[in-house]
SEMILUM-45074 format. One record per residue (C-alpha): residue number from 1; residue in three letters; x, y, z. Coordinates in steps of 0.2 Angstrom, whole numbers, plus 5000, padded with zeros to 4 digits. Each point is the difference from the previous one (the first is absolute). Layout:
# residues N
+-----+------+------+-------+------+
:  nr : rest : east : north :   up :
+-----+------+------+-------+------+
: NUM :  ALA :    X :     Y :    Z :
...
+-----+------+------+-------+------+
//
This chain:
# residues 337
+-----+------+------+-------+------+
:  nr : rest : east : north :   up :
+-----+------+------+-------+------+
:   1 :  MET : 5128 :  5353 : 5026 :
:   2 :  LYS : 4985 :  5010 : 5007 :
:   3 :  PRO : 5002 :  5008 : 5017 :
:   4 :  ALA : 4996 :  4988 : 5014 :
:   5 :  SER : 4986 :  5001 : 5012 :
:   6 :  ALA : 5007 :  5002 : 5018 :
:   7 :  SER : 4984 :  4992 : 5007 :
:   8 :  LEU : 5002 :  4982 : 4996 :
:   9 :  LEU : 5013 :  4986 : 5000 :
:  10 :  ALA : 4999 :  4983 : 4990 :
:  11 :  LEU : 5005 :  4985 : 5010 :
:  12 :  THR : 5003 :  4983 : 4992 :
:  13 :  LEU : 4995 :  4984 : 5009 :
:  14 :  GLY : 5017 :  4991 : 4998 :
:  15 :  ASP : 5000 :  4982 : 5000 :
:  16 :  PRO : 4982 :  4995 : 5005 :
:  17 :  SER : 5007 :  4985 : 5010 :
:  18 :  GLY : 5011 :  5011 : 5011 :
:  19 :  ILE : 4997 :  5013 : 5013 :
:  20 :  GLY : 4996 :  5014 : 4988 :
:  21 :  PRO : 4981 :  4999 : 5001 :
:  22 :  GLU : 5001 :  4999 : 5019 :
:  23 :  ILE : 5012 :  5015 : 5002 :
:  24 :  ILE : 4989 :  5010 : 4988 :
:  25 :  ALA : 4985 :  4996 : 5009 :
:  26 :  LYS : 5008 :  5005 : 5017 :
:  27 :  ALA : 5007 :  5016 : 4993 :
:  28 :  TRP : 4982 :  5005 : 4995 :
:  29 :  GLN : 4993 :  4994 : 5016 :
:  30 :  GLN : 5013 :  5011 : 5010 :
:  31 :  ARG : 4996 :  5015 : 4989 :
:  32 :  SER : 4998 :  5017 : 5008 :
:  33 :  ALA : 4991 :  5016 : 4995 :
:  34 :  ASP : 5015 :  5006 : 4991 :
:  35 :  SER : 5006 :  4983 : 4993 :
:  36 :  GLN : 5004 :  5001 : 4981 :
:  37 :  PRO : 4986 :  4992 : 4990 :
:  38 :  PHE : 5005 :  4985 : 4989 :
:  39 :  VAL : 4992 :  4989 : 4987 :
:  40 :  VAL : 5005 :  4982 : 4999 :
:  41 :  ILE : 5003 :  4991 : 4984 :
:  42 :  GLY : 4998 :  4981 : 5002 :
:  43 :  ASP : 4987 :  4986 : 5003 :
:  44 :  PHE : 4984 :  5003 : 5009 :
:  45 :  ALA : 4998 :  4983 : 5008 :
:  46 :  THR : 5018 :  5000 : 5007 :
:  47 :  LEU : 4999 :  5018 : 5007 :
:  48 :  ALA : 4982 :  4997 : 5007 :
:  49 :  ALA : 5006 :  4984 : 5010 :
:  50 :  ALA : 5015 :  5010 : 5007 :
:  51 :  VAL : 4989 :  5015 : 5006 :
:  52 :  GLY : 4986 :  4989 : 5007 :
:  53 :  GLY : 4986 :  5001 : 4988 :
:  54 :  ASP : 4993 :  5005 : 4983 :
:  55 :  ALA : 4992 :  5016 : 5007 :
:  56 :  LEU : 5017 :  5007 : 5005 :
:  57 :  VAL : 5006 :  5000 : 4982 :
:  58 :  HIS : 4992 :  5010 : 4986 :
:  59 :  ARG : 5003 :  4997 : 4981 :
:  60 :  VAL : 5003 :  5017 : 4991 :
:  61 :  THR : 5004 :  5004 : 4982 :
:  62 :  SER : 5008 :  5017 : 5002 :
:  63 :  VAL : 5011 :  5009 : 5012 :
:  64 :  ALA : 4987 :  5013 : 5003 :
:  65 :  GLN : 4989 :  4986 : 5007 :
:  66 :  ALA : 5014 :  4994 : 5011 :
:  67 :  ALA : 5002 :  5016 : 5009 :
:  68 :  THR : 4982 :  5000 : 5005 :
:  69 :  VAL : 5000 :  4982 : 5005 :
:  70 :  PHE : 5016 :  5000 : 5011 :
:  71 :  PRO : 4992 :  5007 : 5016 :
:  72 :  THR : 4988 :  4985 : 5002 :
:  73 :  ALA : 5008 :  4986 : 4990 :
:  74 :  ILE : 5016 :  4995 : 4990 :
:  75 :  PRO : 4998 :  5005 : 4982 :
:  76 :  LEU : 5006 :  4987 : 4988 :
:  77 :  ILE : 5003 :  4999 : 4982 :
:  78 :  ASP : 4996 :  4982 : 4997 :
:  79 :  LEU : 5011 :  4990 : 4988 :
:  80 :  PRO : 4995 :  4983 : 5006 :
:  81 :  LEU : 5012 :  4985 : 5002 :
:  82 :  ALA : 4997 :  4985 : 4989 :
:  83 :  GLU : 4999 :  4989 : 5015 :
:  84 :  PRO : 4997 :  5003 : 5019 :
:  85 :  ALA : 5016 :  5004 : 5010 :
:  86 :  LEU : 5004 :  4990 : 5015 :
:  87 :  PRO : 5010 :  5008 : 5014 :
:  88 :  GLY : 5018 :  4994 : 5001 :
:  89 :  GLU : 4998 :  4990 : 4984 :
:  90 :  PRO : 5007 :  5010 : 4986 :
:  91 :  SER : 4996 :  4995 : 4982 :
:  92 :  ALA : 5006 :  5005 : 4983 :
:  93 :  THR : 4982 :  5001 : 4994 :
:  94 :  ALA : 4999 :  5016 : 5010 :
:  95 :  ALA : 5015 :  5008 : 4990 :
:  96 :  PRO : 4990 :  5007 : 4986 :
:  97 :  ALA : 4988 :  5009 : 5012 :
:  98 :  ILE : 5015 :  5006 : 5011 :
:  99 :  ILE : 5008 :  5008 : 4985 :
: 100 :  ALA : 4984 :  5008 : 4993 :
: 101 :  TRP : 4998 :  5008 : 5017 :
: 102 :  ILE : 5017 :  5008 : 4999 :
: 103 :  GLU : 4997 :  5006 : 4982 :
: 104 :  LYS : 4983 :  5007 : 5005 :
: 105 :  ALA : 5007 :  5010 : 5014 :
: 106 :  VAL : 5014 :  5007 : 4989 :
: 107 :  GLU : 4988 :  5005 : 4987 :
: 108 :  LEU : 4989 :  5010 : 5012 :
: 109 :  ALA : 5016 :  5008 : 5007 :
: 110 :  LEU : 5006 :  5005 : 4982 :
: 111 :  LYS : 4983 :  5007 : 4996 :
: 112 :  GLY : 5001 :  5011 : 5016 :
: 113 :  GLN : 4984 :  4991 : 5007 :
: 114 :  VAL : 5010 :  4995 : 5016 :
: 115 :  SER : 5014 :  5010 : 5008 :
: 116 :  ALA : 5011 :  4984 : 5004 :
: 117 :  ILE : 4999 :  4981 : 5001 :
: 118 :  VAL : 5004 :  4989 : 5014 :
: 119 :  THR : 5004 :  4982 : 4996 :
: 120 :  ALA : 4996 :  4986 : 5012 :
: 121 :  PRO : 5014 :  4986 : 5000 :
: 122 :  ILE : 5001 :  4987 : 4986 :
: 123 :  ALA : 5009 :  4984 : 4999 :
: 124 :  LYS : 5012 :  5000 : 4985 :
: 125 :  ALA : 5001 :  4981 : 4999 :
: 126 :  THR : 4982 :  4999 : 4997 :
: 127 :  LEU : 5001 :  5013 : 4986 :
: 128 :  TYR : 5015 :  4991 : 4993 :
: 129 :  ALA : 4991 :  4984 : 4998 :
: 130 :  ALA : 4987 :  5009 : 4989 :
: 131 :  GLY : 5014 :  5008 : 4989 :
: 132 :  PHE : 5003 :  5017 : 5009 :
: 133 :  SER : 5017 :  5006 : 4994 :
: 134 :  PHE : 5004 :  5014 : 5012 :
: 135 :  PRO : 5011 :  4998 : 5016 :
: 136 :  GLY : 4986 :  5008 : 5010 :
: 137 :  HIS : 4987 :  5015 : 5002 :
: 138 :  THR : 5013 :  5013 : 4998 :
: 139 :  GLU : 5006 :  4995 : 4983 :
: 140 :  PHE : 4983 :  4996 : 4994 :
: 141 :  LEU : 4994 :  5018 : 5004 :
: 142 :  GLY : 5015 :  5007 : 4991 :
: 143 :  LYS : 4995 :  4991 : 4984 :
: 144 :  LEU : 4981 :  5005 : 5002 :
: 145 :  THR : 5005 :  5018 : 5002 :
: 146 :  GLU : 5015 :  5001 : 4987 :
: 147 :  HIS : 4991 :  5010 : 4987 :
: 148 :  ALA : 4992 :  5013 : 5012 :
: 149 :  ASP : 5006 :  5017 : 5001 :
: 150 :  TYR : 5012 :  5003 : 5015 :
: 151 :  ALA : 5011 :  5015 : 5003 :
: 152 :  GLY : 5013 :  4992 : 5012 :
: 153 :  GLN : 5013 :  4987 : 4998 :
: 154 :  ARG : 4992 :  4983 : 4996 :
: 155 :  GLY : 4999 :  4986 : 5013 :
: 156 :  PRO : 4994 :  4989 : 5006 :
: 157 :  VAL : 5010 :  5001 : 5016 :
: 158 :  MET : 4995 :  4991 : 5015 :
: 159 :  MET : 5000 :  5010 : 5016 :
: 160 :  LEU : 4996 :  4992 : 5018 :
: 161 :  ALA : 4995 :  5013 : 5013 :
: 162 :  ALA : 4997 :  4999 : 5019 :
: 163 :  LYS : 4999 :  5014 : 5012 :
: 164 :  ASP : 5015 :  5011 : 4996 :
: 165 :  LEU : 5009 :  4988 : 4989 :
: 166 :  ARG : 4999 :  4999 : 4981 :
: 167 :  THR : 5011 :  4987 : 4990 :
: 168 :  THR : 5000 :  4997 : 4981 :
: 169 :  LEU : 5008 :  4985 : 4991 :
: 170 :  VAL : 5012 :  4999 : 4986 :
: 171 :  THR : 4997 :  4981 : 4998 :
: 172 :  ILE : 4984 :  4993 : 5006 :
: 173 :  HIS : 4996 :  4981 : 4999 :
: 174 :  THR : 5018 :  4995 : 4995 :
: 175 :  PRO : 5008 :  4985 : 5008 :
: 176 :  LEU : 5014 :  5006 : 5011 :
: 177 :  ALA : 5013 :  4991 : 4990 :
: 178 :  LYS : 4995 :  5010 : 4985 :
: 179 :  VAL : 4999 :  5017 : 5007 :
: 180 :  SER : 5018 :  5005 : 4997 :
: 181 :  ALA : 4999 :  4995 : 4982 :
: 182 :  GLN : 4984 :  5010 : 4997 :
: 183 :  LEU : 5006 :  5016 : 5010 :
: 184 :  THR : 5005 :  5014 : 4988 :
: 185 :  THR : 5004 :  5018 : 5001 :
: 186 :  GLU : 4986 :  5004 : 4988 :
: 187 :  ALA : 4987 :  4991 : 5011 :
: 188 :  ILE : 5006 :  5009 : 5016 :
: 189 :  ILE : 4998 :  5017 : 4991 :
: 190 :  GLN : 4983 :  4995 : 4993 :
: 191 :  VAL : 4993 :  4995 : 5017 :
: 192 :  THR : 5007 :  5014 : 5009 :
: 193 :  THR : 4994 :  5013 : 4987 :
: 194 :  VAL : 4982 :  4993 : 5001 :
: 195 :  THR : 5002 :  5000 : 5019 :
: 196 :  ALA : 5005 :  5018 : 5001 :
: 197 :  GLN : 4986 :  5006 : 4988 :
: 198 :  ALA : 4987 :  4990 : 5010 :
: 199 :  LEU : 5006 :  5007 : 5017 :
: 200 :  ASN : 4996 :  5017 : 4992 :
: 201 :  SER : 4984 :  4997 : 4991 :
: 202 :  ASP : 4992 :  4986 : 5011 :
: 203 :  PHE : 5007 :  5005 : 5017 :
: 204 :  GLY : 5002 :  5019 : 4999 :
: 205 :  ILE : 5019 :  5000 : 5004 :
: 206 :  PRO : 5007 :  5014 : 4990 :
: 207 :  GLU : 5019 :  4995 : 5002 :
: 208 :  PRO : 5000 :  4982 : 5004 :
: 209 :  ARG : 5015 :  4992 : 5008 :
: 210 :  ILE : 5004 :  4982 : 4994 :
: 211 :  ALA : 5012 :  4988 : 5008 :
: 212 :  ILE : 5007 :  4986 : 4989 :
: 213 :  SER : 5004 :  4984 : 5008 :
: 214 :  GLY : 5015 :  4989 : 4997 :
: 215 :  LEU : 4998 :  4982 : 4994 :
: 216 :  ASN : 5014 :  4992 : 5010 :
: 217 :  PRO : 5003 :  4999 : 5019 :
: 218 :  HIS : 5008 :  5017 : 5005 :
: 219 :  ALA : 4996 :  5007 : 4983 :
: 220 :  GLY : 5014 :  4989 : 4993 :
: 221 :  GLU : 5013 :  5008 : 5012 :
: 222 :  GLY : 5010 :  5008 : 4986 :
: 223 :  GLY : 5000 :  4985 : 4989 :
: 224 :  GLY : 5005 :  4988 : 5013 :
: 225 :  ILE : 4983 :  4991 : 5001 :
: 226 :  GLY : 4994 :  5003 : 4982 :
: 227 :  ARG : 5002 :  5013 : 4986 :
: 228 :  GLU : 4982 :  5004 : 4996 :
: 229 :  GLU : 5000 :  5016 : 5010 :
: 230 :  ILE : 5016 :  5006 : 4991 :
: 231 :  ASP : 4996 :  4994 : 4982 :
: 232 :  ILE : 4980 :  5002 : 5000 :
: 233 :  ILE : 4993 :  5010 : 5014 :
: 234 :  THR : 5012 :  5014 : 5003 :
: 235 :  PRO : 5000 :  5005 : 4981 :
: 236 :  ALA : 4981 :  5000 : 5001 :
: 237 :  ILE : 5000 :  5012 : 5015 :
: 238 :  ALA : 5012 :  5012 : 4991 :
: 239 :  ALA : 4989 :  5000 : 4985 :
: 240 :  LEU : 4984 :  5004 : 5011 :
: 241 :  ASN : 5009 :  5014 : 5009 :
: 242 :  ALA : 5005 :  5007 : 4983 :
: 243 :  GLN : 4982 :  5000 : 4995 :
: 244 :  GLY : 4995 :  5010 : 5016 :
: 245 :  ILE : 4993 :  4985 : 5010 :
: 246 :  ASN : 5006 :  5000 : 5018 :
: 247 :  ALA : 5006 :  4982 : 5001 :
: 248 :  ALA : 5013 :  4994 : 5013 :
: 249 :  GLY : 5009 :  4984 : 5003 :
: 250 :  PRO : 5003 :  4986 : 4998 :
: 251 :  HIS : 4996 :  4997 : 5018 :
: 252 :  PRO : 5002 :  4984 : 5009 :
: 253 :  ALA : 4982 :  4993 : 5002 :
: 254 :  ASP : 5002 :  4994 : 5018 :
: 255 :  SER : 5001 :  5018 : 5006 :
: 256 :  LEU : 4987 :  5008 : 4989 :
: 257 :  PHE : 4984 :  4997 : 5008 :
: 258 :  HIS : 5001 :  5005 : 5018 :
: 259 :  PRO : 4990 :  5015 : 5006 :
: 260 :  ASP : 5015 :  5013 : 5000 :
: 261 :  ALA : 5005 :  4994 : 4982 :
: 262 :  ARG : 4982 :  5002 : 4994 :
: 263 :  LYS : 5000 :  5018 : 5004 :
: 264 :  THR : 5013 :  5003 : 4987 :
: 265 :  PHE : 4991 :  4994 : 4985 :
: 266 :  ASP : 4983 :  5000 : 4992 :
: 267 :  ALA : 5002 :  4983 : 4991 :
: 268 :  VAL : 5013 :  4986 : 4998 :
: 269 :  VAL : 5003 :  4992 : 4984 :
: 270 :  CYS : 5004 :  4981 : 5004 :
: 271 :  MET : 5009 :  4988 : 4988 :
: 272 :  TYR : 4989 :  4985 : 5003 :
: 273 :  HIS : 4983 :  4994 : 5007 :
: 274 :  ASP : 5004 :  4995 : 5018 :
: 275 :  GLN : 5012 :  5015 : 5003 :
: 276 :  ALA : 4984 :  5011 : 4997 :
: 277 :  LEU : 4986 :  4990 : 5008 :
: 278 :  ILE : 5008 :  4993 : 5016 :
: 279 :  PRO : 5002 :  5018 : 5008 :
: 280 :  VAL : 4983 :  5005 : 4995 :
: 281 :  LYS : 4992 :  4985 : 5007 :
: 282 :  MET : 5010 :  5001 : 5016 :
: 283 :  LEU : 4995 :  5018 : 5002 :
: 284 :  ASP : 4981 :  4997 : 4997 :
: 285 :  PHE : 4996 :  4982 : 4995 :
: 286 :  TRP : 4981 :  5003 : 5000 :
: 287 :  GLY : 5000 :  5017 : 4992 :
: 288 :  GLY : 5012 :  5000 : 4986 :
: 289 :  VAL : 4994 :  5005 : 4982 :
: 290 :  ASN : 5006 :  4996 : 4983 :
: 291 :  ILE : 5000 :  5015 : 4988 :
: 292 :  THR : 5004 :  4999 : 4982 :
: 293 :  LEU : 5009 :  5016 : 4994 :
: 294 :  GLY : 5003 :  5007 : 4983 :
: 295 :  LEU : 4983 :  4996 : 4992 :
: 296 :  PRO : 4986 :  5011 : 4993 :
: 297 :  ILE : 4988 :  4993 : 5013 :
: 298 :  VAL : 5002 :  4999 : 5019 :
: 299 :  ARG : 5001 :  4982 : 5007 :
: 300 :  THR : 5002 :  4993 : 5017 :
: 301 :  SER : 4999 :  4983 : 5008 :
: 302 :  PRO : 5001 :  4991 : 5017 :
: 303 :  ASP : 5018 :  4995 : 5004 :
: 304 :  HIS : 4995 :  4981 : 5002 :
: 305 :  GLY : 4995 :  4985 : 4990 :
: 306 :  THR : 4984 :  4990 : 4998 :
: 307 :  ALA : 5002 :  4991 : 5016 :
: 308 :  PHE : 4991 :  4984 : 4994 :
: 309 :  ASP : 5003 :  4991 : 5016 :
: 310 :  ILE : 4988 :  5012 : 5010 :
: 311 :  ALA : 4988 :  5004 : 4986 :
: 312 :  GLY : 4982 :  4998 : 5005 :
: 313 :  GLN : 5004 :  4999 : 5019 :
: 314 :  GLY : 4995 :  5018 : 5004 :
: 315 :  ILE : 5016 :  5004 : 5008 :
: 316 :  ALA : 5009 :  5010 : 4986 :
: 317 :  ARG : 5005 :  5018 : 5005 :
: 318 :  PRO : 4995 :  5014 : 4988 :
: 319 :  ASP : 5013 :  5013 : 5007 :
: 320 :  SER : 5012 :  4999 : 4985 :
: 321 :  LEU : 4985 :  5002 : 4988 :
: 322 :  ILE : 4993 :  5015 : 5010 :
: 323 :  ALA : 5017 :  5008 : 4999 :
: 324 :  ALA : 5001 :  4997 : 4981 :
: 325 :  ILE : 4983 :  5008 : 4998 :
: 326 :  GLN : 5006 :  5015 : 5010 :
: 327 :  ALA : 5016 :  5001 : 4990 :
: 328 :  ALA : 4991 :  4999 : 4984 :
: 329 :  ARG : 4989 :  5014 : 5005 :
: 330 :  ASP : 5014 :  5011 : 5006 :
: 331 :  ILE : 5011 :  4997 : 4984 :
: 332 :  ALA : 4985 :  5004 : 4989 :
: 333 :  ALA : 4997 :  5016 : 5009 :
: 334 :  CYS : 5018 :  5005 : 4999 :
: 335 :  ARG : 5001 :  4997 : 4982 :
: 336 :  ALA : 4984 :  5010 : 4997 :
: 337 :  ARG : 5008 :  5015 : 5009 :
+-----+------+------+-------+------+
//
């Protein structure tokens, strides 16, 4: 990889029938003098409709052009859709373009032409209908970057962050009935190691403290409410401590997220999806950020979906996207240091 420029981010348009175009337009409209400049990768007509006119979107062919354009219009690398997108009406015909936008953003990041990528939400069902074979953005980004040089422990690992809370996940989009079967000591060690390294390299925390949640109510209560804590989680914690990683637990999840508890750790490694996402969204529903750890590139995303039900109505809030842009800027700067 080449050194990244700290002056520009790449934003992907997401599903063009969702709220991605609208929140990108609003993030640009709400920019300030010190806002991080970005270039959008997507479809010109879709973004122009979202921002309110062709004059406010400017096609560019290089990142250097984008930095010049940003103060007066949204710079766009135009990779057109095969058919016009209709708000609230997702179509599998858009899938090849959605995938191409992500691939282009990753290419720019790997070449060091942008310092980070921020991805607007996609609808996995739409992509699956067109043959997309990955569970989501996170896994696809892992595949796209698998051959690039990276000094740390490999991810991808999903982190959700809001205010003073960071959570990472051992299992992600796994049905609850299958979580126990997919939970392994090795997976917990892997996710926690990536989390610890990222807290250091991406967040500037020299000696990170990591809390490990239990799986069962009361963290299994000594085996009386399940043995996963005894058989799987505790051995992982012992191995992590032996490696010099400050990991503690397993903690009952119902007492991990209140303000006093949050002062005792820098991140929580959670066993399944809702265990990690519910506390983050309760703490700051509008401002949560999805961050992918353990990649050679910096990637963030809003912590919400495509919201097809409100797309095109002008009411989508850009808070989470703006927070994702700020997080991408800060992580890229931290890595550069």
